[in-house]
C-alpha positions in Angstrom: 43.8 10.5 -76.5 45.5 8.7 -73.6 45.1 11.7 -71.4 41.3 11.3 -71.2 41.4 7.8 -69.5 44.2 9.1 -67.2 42.0 12.1 -66.2 39.1 9.7 -65.5 41.3 7.5 -63.4 42.6 10.5 -61.5 39.1 11.8 -60.8 38.0 8.3 -59.7 41.0 8.0 -57.4 40.3 11.5 -55.9 36.7 10.6 -55.3 37.7 7.4 -53.6 40.2 9.3 -51.3 37.5 11.8 -50.4 35.1 9.0 -49.4 37.6 7.1 -47.2 37.5 9.6 -44.2 33.7 9.3 -44.1 34.0 5.5 -43.6 36.8 5.8 -41.0 34.9 8.4 -39.0 31.6 6.5 -38.9 30.8 5.4 -35.4 33.0 5.2 -32.4 32.8 4.1 -28.8 33.8 7.0 -26.6 34.2 7.2 -22.9 36.0 10.2 -21.3 39.1 10.0 -19.2 38.4 9.6 -15.4 35.1 7.9 -16.2 34.0 5.2 -13.7 32.3 2.0 -14.9 31.0 -0.9 -12.8 32.3 -4.4 -13.7 32.5 -8.0 -12.3 34.9 -10.9 -13.1 33.3 -13.5 -15.3 34.7 -16.4 -13.3 35.7 -16.5 -9.6 39.3 -15.5 -9.2 41.6 -17.0 -6.6 45.2 -16.0 -6.0 47.4 -17.5 -3.3 51.1 -17.4 -2.3 52.5 -19.2 -5.4 50.2 -17.6 -7.9 50.2 -13.9 -6.8 49.5 -12.8 -10.4 47.0 -13.8 -13.1 47.1 -12.3 -16.6 44.2 -12.0 -19.0 41.3 -12.2 -16.6 37.9 -11.5 -18.1 35.5 -8.8 -16.8 32.0 -7.9 -17.8 30.2 -4.6 -17.3 27.4 -4.2 -14.8 24.7 -1.5 -15.3 22.8 0.6 -12.9 25.3 0.8 -10.1 25.9 3.7 -7.7 29.2 5.6 -7.9 29.6 5.2 -11.6 29.7 8.0 -14.2 29.3 5.9 -17.4 28.2 2.5 -18.6 29.8 0.3 -21.2 27.6 -1.5 -23.7 25.8 -4.5 -22.2 27.7 -7.0 -24.5 31.3 -6.2 -23.5 34.3 -8.2 -22.4 37.2 -6.4 -20.7 40.6 -8.1 -20.4 42.9 -7.3 -17.6 45.7 -8.4 -15.3 45.4 -9.1 -11.6 48.1 -9.2 -8.9 48.2 -9.4 -5.2 49.6 -6.4 -3.4 49.6 -7.0 0.3 46.0 -7.1 1.5 44.6 -5.8 -1.8 44.0 -7.1 -5.3 45.1 -4.8 -8.0 43.5 -5.1 -11.4 44.6 -3.2 -14.5 42.3 -3.4 -17.6 44.1 -3.4 -20.9 41.7 -4.4 -23.7 38.0 -4.6 -24.5 35.6 -5.9 -27.1 32.1 -4.6 -27.2 29.1 -5.4 -29.4 26.3 -2.8 -29.5 23.0 -4.0 -30.9 20.1 -2.0 -32.2 17.3 -3.9 -33.8 18.9 -6.4 -36.3 22.1 -4.4 -36.6 25.3 -4.7 -34.5 28.4 -2.6 -34.1 31.7 -4.1 -33.0 34.3 -2.2 -31.1 37.7 -3.7 -30.2 40.7 -1.9 -28.8 42.9 -0.9 -25.8 41.8 0.5 -22.5 43.8 1.8 -19.6 41.9 1.5 -16.3 42.4 0.4 -12.8 40.1 -1.3 -10.2 38.7 0.6 -7.2 36.5 -0.6 -4.4 33.1 0.9 -4.1 34.4 3.1 -1.3 36.9 4.7 -3.7 40.0 2.8 -2.5 42.6 1.8 -5.0 42.5 -2.0 -5.4 40.1 -4.4 -4.0 40.1 -5.5 -0.3 39.6 -9.2 -1.0 42.8 -10.6 0.3 43.5 -12.3 3.6 46.6 -14.2 4.9 48.2 -14.2 1.5 45.2 -15.4 -0.4 42.9 -13.3 -2.6 39.4 -14.4 -3.5 37.2 -12.4 -5.9 33.8 -13.8 -6.4 32.0 -13.4 -9.8 29.1 -11.5 -8.1 31.4 -8.9 -6.5 30.8 -5.6 -8.3 33.7 -3.1 -8.4 34.7 0.0 -10.3 37.1 0.6 -13.1 38.4 4.1 -13.4 39.8 5.0 -16.8 43.3 6.6 -16.9 42.7 8.2 -20.3 39.9 8.8 -22.8 38.6 5.7 -24.6 38.0 6.3 -28.3 37.6 3.1 -30.4 36.4 3.2 -34.0 33.7 0.7 -35.1 35.2 -2.4 -36.6 34.2 -4.0 -39.9 31.4 -6.5 -39.3 31.1 -9.1 -42.2 28.1 -10.7 -40.5 26.2 -7.4 -40.9 26.7 -7.5 -44.7 25.6 -11.2 -44.8 22.5 -10.4 -42.7 21.7 -7.5 -45.0 21.8 -9.8 -48.0 19.6 -12.3 -46.2 17.0 -9.6 -45.3 16.4 -8.6 -48.9 12.8 -9.5 -49.6 12.8 -9.3 -53.4 15.0 -12.4 -53.7 18.0 -10.5 -55.1 20.1 -11.5 -52.1 22.7 -14.1 -52.8 22.4 -15.7 -49.4 18.6 -16.0 -49.4 17.0 -16.1 -52.8 13.2 -16.6 -53.0 12.7 -20.3 -53.8 11.1 -21.2 -57.1 7.5 -22.5 -56.9 7.7 -26.2 -57.1 5.2 -28.9 -56.2 5.4 -30.2 -52.6 6.7 -33.8 -52.7 4.8 -34.6 -49.5 1.4 -33.5 -50.7 -1.0 -36.1 -52.1 
């Protein structure tokens, strides 16, 4: 008799294992290698003689630019490192976090990226340095060229589950039950 519960557990476990790949392969953010995207620094960046390097600078995507092959989602932050190299500023992107929204739903992507900054004329690095000082304004648009394909799986989004519970209109949602009918204390 103990073999029947074991068999049920085995079948349940197998069913669970078969469902896991479906969740893992849900949505992903994909950009091919050698893709070119337009970005800007979020804050003005200034490097001079003593500070010829700055780690963890923040970049944001810019849409609708000439010379690009792809666009990142509108709500993205790219993290990179900047260093002065003669009369050019070299920027290497290393991580990104993106939120793609559609209606009331949002997908979150967080992962590594390998990309380098190029001027709009295709030159490696940015020509923003003069006399040992680099100044990159936040309105300066430049290109990031990916060194390899970007493939990031969608991350778990606990807020989406909470919002789904709140949207339930029949009051079954834990986060937003339909209030009971009670007399209004302010009415006369």
